[in-house]
C-alpha positions as CSV (number, residue, x, y, z in Angstrom):
1,L,56.3,18.1,43.3
2,N,56.3,16.1,46.7
3,V,54.3,19.7,47.7
4,A,52.1,19.9,44.7
5,L,51.4,16.2,45.8
6,E,50.6,16.9,49.4
7,R,48.3,19.7,48.4
8,V,46.6,18.0,45.8
9,R,46.2,15.2,49.0
10,V,45.0,17.5,51.0
11,V,42.3,19.1,49.0
12,L,40.5,15.6,48.1
13,D,40.7,15.3,51.3
14,V,38.8,18.6,52.6
15,N,36.5,18.5,49.6
16,R,35.2,14.4,48.7
17,N,33.5,13.5,52.0
18,P,31.2,10.4,50.2
19,R,28.3,9.5,52.0
20,L,24.9,8.2,50.9
21,A,22.2,10.0,49.4
22,K,20.0,9.5,52.3
23,D,22.4,10.2,54.7
24,A,23.2,13.9,53.6
25,H,22.0,16.7,54.4
26,H,20.2,18.8,51.0
27,R,17.3,20.6,49.9
28,Y,14.2,19.1,48.3
29,G,15.1,19.7,44.9
30,D,18.4,18.2,45.0
31,K,17.3,14.9,44.8
32,Y,15.5,15.1,41.7
33,L,19.0,16.5,40.1
34,L,20.8,13.5,41.6
35,A,18.5,11.4,40.2
36,E,19.0,13.1,36.9
37,G,22.6,12.8,36.9
38,M,22.7,9.6,37.7
39,T,19.7,8.6,35.0
40,N,21.9,10.6,32.4
41,T,25.5,8.3,33.8
42,A,23.3,5.5,33.1
43,A,22.3,6.8,29.4
44,A,26.0,7.8,28.4
45,S,27.5,4.0,29.7
46,Q,25.2,2.1,28.1
47,T,25.7,3.9,24.6
48,N,29.3,3.6,25.1
49,C,28.3,-0.3,25.4
50,L,26.7,0.3,21.9
51,M,29.5,1.8,20.0
52,A,32.0,-0.1,21.5
53,F,30.9,-3.8,21.7
54,L,28.3,-3.4,19.2
55,D,30.6,-1.3,16.7
56,L,27.7,1.4,17.1
57,T,29.6,4.6,14.9
58,Q,28.6,8.0,15.4
59,E,27.1,8.2,12.3
60,R,24.5,4.5,13.1
61,L,23.7,6.2,16.2
62,R,22.5,9.7,14.6
63,T,20.6,7.3,12.8
64,L,19.0,5.6,15.1
65,G,18.3,9.0,17.0
66,Q,16.4,10.3,13.6
67,W,14.8,7.0,13.8
68,S,13.3,7.6,17.4
69,E,11.8,10.8,16.7
70,S,9.3,9.1,14.5
71,S,8.1,5.9,16.1
72,A,10.1,3.9,18.6
73,V,13.3,1.8,18.1
74,S,14.1,-1.2,19.3
75,L,17.5,-3.6,19.1
76,R,17.0,-7.1,18.4
77,F,19.9,-9.4,19.3
78,V,21.0,-12.8,17.8
79,F,23.4,-14.5,19.8
80,Q,25.3,-17.9,18.4
81,E,28.3,-20.5,20.4
82,K,30.0,-22.6,19.0
83,C,32.3,-25.5,20.1
84,D,35.0,-27.5,19.2
85,F,36.3,-30.3,20.4
86,D,39.9,-30.1,20.6
87,R,42.6,-33.2,21.3
């Protein structure tokens, strides 16, 4: 097991060299792939937030998708805060 863990460390150390996009050598089209990947990640993150915190189920998400095919869809949020004094 220790040999396997050491091998994983070696592979990760060799293959993972995080750099800022501006500092990495790339082709012209790579910046568009990076932008697309980051946009998809942001959209997936927002979808997960809606599903987790607003109890948005797969069925409701499909319904929103169907609505968006024929017109713009917007969500309105209402927030109410209540404070009680405890002695």
